[in-house]
C-alpha positions in Angstrom: 0.1 0.2 0.0 1.1 3.9 -1.0 2.4 6.4 1.8 -0.8 7.6 0.6 -3.5 5.3 1.4 -4.0 3.9 4.6 -7.2 1.6 5.9 -8.6 0.8 9.5 -8.3 -2.1 11.0 -11.3 -4.7 10.2 -12.7 -2.3 7.3 -12.8 -3.8 3.3 -12.4 0.5 2.6 -8.9 1.4 1.6 -8.8 5.2 1.4 -6.1 7.7 -0.2 -5.6 10.8 0.5 -6.3 13.5 -1.9 -3.4 14.2 -4.6 -4.5 18.2 -4.3 -5.2 18.7 -0.3 -4.6 21.3 0.6 -3.2 22.7 5.0 -6.7 24.9 4.8 -8.7 21.8 3.8 -7.7 19.7 6.5 -8.5 22.0 9.0 -11.4 23.4 7.9 -12.6 19.5 8.4 -11.3 20.0 11.9 -7.3 18.3 11.7 -5.1 20.4 13.8 -1.5 21.1 12.9 0.3 19.6 15.6 4.0 21.3 16.8 5.7 18.7 14.7 3.7 20.3 12.3 1.0 17.5 10.9 -2.0 17.1 10.6 -4.1 14.9 13.2 -7.6 14.5 13.7 -9.0 12.8 16.9 -13.0 12.4 16.3 -15.0 10.9 18.3 -17.1 7.9 17.0 -20.3 7.8 19.1 -23.4 6.1 17.6 -25.4 7.7 20.1 -24.2 10.1 22.1 -20.7 12.3 22.0 -20.1 12.6 26.0 -20.1 8.6 25.5 -17.8 7.4 22.7 -16.2 4.0 22.6 -14.4 4.4 19.8 -11.8 7.7 17.9 -10.9 7.8 14.8 -6.9 9.5 14.5 -6.1 10.7 11.6 -2.9 11.8 10.7 -1.5 13.9 8.0 2.5 14.6 7.1 3.0 18.1 7.4 4.1 17.7 3.9 0.7 15.9 2.3 2.5 13.0 1.2 1.4 10.4 4.5 -2.2 9.0 5.6 -2.5 7.2 8.9 -6.0 6.0 9.7 -6.8 3.9 12.8 -9.3 3.7 15.4 -7.9 3.7 18.7 -10.3 3.2 22.4 -11.1 6.0 24.7 -7.5 5.7 26.2 -5.6 6.0 22.4 -3.2 3.2 23.1 -5.0 0.6 21.8 -5.5 0.1 17.7 -9.1 -1.7 17.9 -11.4 -3.5 14.7 -14.9 -2.6 15.4 -16.3 -3.9 13.4 -15.9 -7.3 15.2 -16.8 -6.8 18.0 -20.7 -6.4 18.9 -23.4 -4.0 18.8 -20.8 -1.5 17.0 -23.8 -1.1 14.3 -24.1 2.5 15.1 -20.5 3.4 15.3 -19.7 2.1 12.0 -22.8 3.8 10.7 -20.9 6.7 12.1 -17.3 6.0 11.0 -18.9 6.0 7.4 -20.4 9.1 7.9 -17.0 10.7 9.2 -15.3 9.1 6.1 -18.5 10.7 3.4 -17.7 13.8 4.8 -13.9 13.6 3.9 -14.5 13.1 0.7 -16.6 15.7 0.7 -13.8 18.5 1.7 -11.5 16.5 -0.4 -8.9 14.9 2.1 -10.0 12.0 0.6 -10.5 9.8 -2.0 -11.5 6.2 -2.2 
C-alpha cells in the first residue's frame, strides 16, 4: 500500500489522501496542526452520544501532505481496535462511514 493510502483495521475500504489536498481544507475539516507541523484529527465515533464515545477515529497527515495514517482506538488512544468484529457496533460503524464520507466531501480523502 502506498504511503498516501490507509485502511482502518477490519474495514474493507482503502482511503487515499486527495492529491490536491490543501492545508486549509484539513483545518476546515477539523484537523489540528501539531507542534511538528503534521495534521491530526481525533474524532469520537459515538453512535448515539459524543459524550459517551467508546471509539475514536485518529487520522494523521504528514506536514508535507504526502502520507496518511488512520486508526480506530479506544478512549485512551493507546489501543488500536477492530470495531467491525465487536458485537453491537452498527451505530458506531454507521457514524464512522458518515465521517469518512464527510472527509471525502471536503476533498481530504478519495476512495
